[in-house]
N, C-alpha and C positions, 0 to 999 in steps of 0.2 A: 576411527579415522582421526587424523590430526586437523587442526584448525585450517591449515592451508588447503588441505584436500576438500574440506567442507566448503571453503570459500570458492574453490574451483568448481565444485559440483553444483553450487547454487547460484554462482555469479554475484555473491554478496561479499563485500570486502571483509578482510580480517578485522579491520577496525569496527565495522558494523556488528560483526559476530561478538566481539568483546563487549560492545555496547549492550547487545541483547543479554549477555551473561550478567553484566552489571545491573540490569533492570529485571532480572529474574525471568526473562523470557526463554532462556536457554540454559541448561545445566549440564555441562560436561563432567565426565569423571576426570580425576587427576591421577597422573602416574606418581610414583614416589619422588620423582625429580620435579614434579609440579607441572608437567606438560598436560595440556588439555587433550582429552580423547572423547570423541563423539560416537554415539551409536549410529547405525545406518539410518534409523528413523529420524535423525536430526535433520536430514535433507528435507523431508516433508514438512517438518516443523518450521524450518527457516523459510521455506516457500510460503507456508501459511502465514507466518508473521509478515512477510513481504506483502501478501495480498491484503492483510488487515491494515497495514500502514498505507497502502495504495488507496484503500477505501476511506482514508482520513482519520483512522482511529489513533489515539495516543498510546504511548507505551503503557501507561497506567491502566487504560481501558483494556488493552490487549492482555496484560497480565491477568486481569480479572476474568476475561472471557475465554482464554485458552483452555482451561480445564473443561469448560462446557463444550467448546468446539471440538476438542480432541476426543473426549470420552462420552459426550452426550448427557452428562449429569448437570442439571441446572435447577436452581431454586426459582420460585416465582419472581423474586426480585431481579435475578439475573436475566430471566426471560423478558422482563419489562425493559431492562437495559438493552438487551439485544434488539428488541423491537424499536426502541428509541434510536439506536444506532442505524438500523435499517431505514427508518423514516428520514434520518439525517442524510443518508446516502441517496435516497429517492429524491430529496429536495435538491441535492447537488446535481443529480442527473437531469432534473427538470431545468435547473439554471443553465447547465451546459448545453442542453438541447435548444433552449431559447437563444443562447449566444450563437450557436451554430446556425440557427435559422436566420439571425440577423446578418451574419457573415455571408450566408448564401444569397441573401437579398442584395448585399453590397456587391458581391462578385457578379451576380446576374446583371445588376445595373451598370457595373464597370464594363462588362462584356458588351452590353448594348451601346454604351458610350463609345467604345472602340469601333464598333461597327458603323456608328453614325458620325465618327470623326471628332467627337467631343472628348475632352480629357478631364481627368480628375487628379489633381496633384495634392500630395500630402502637404500639410502646413509645415513650414520651416520654423524651428524654434528661434 
């Protein structure tokens, strides 16, 4: 498939797909005229790359991790790095959960204030 079709099938912009190629995350075949052609499994690879980005990993980290994630081959060093990345994600999840709890407290308090007739106004800059 061509780059536009891959973009449509994954919801990832053509610009981002070119970025992935520049950073060795994605490797299309080239036609004699230089057009990119992607195998059908490129869709899954792009979606995986998107998940890894969403988890907060950098391009450099993703390049190193992709072979392990795709085919299951990993060195002890790579497994350590994967564990460290997982721990980093767990820490982010904990921080987000704490932030959510604080917002829930504010929302509950604001709801109580509305019921009792008190108001809470945001500060003006």
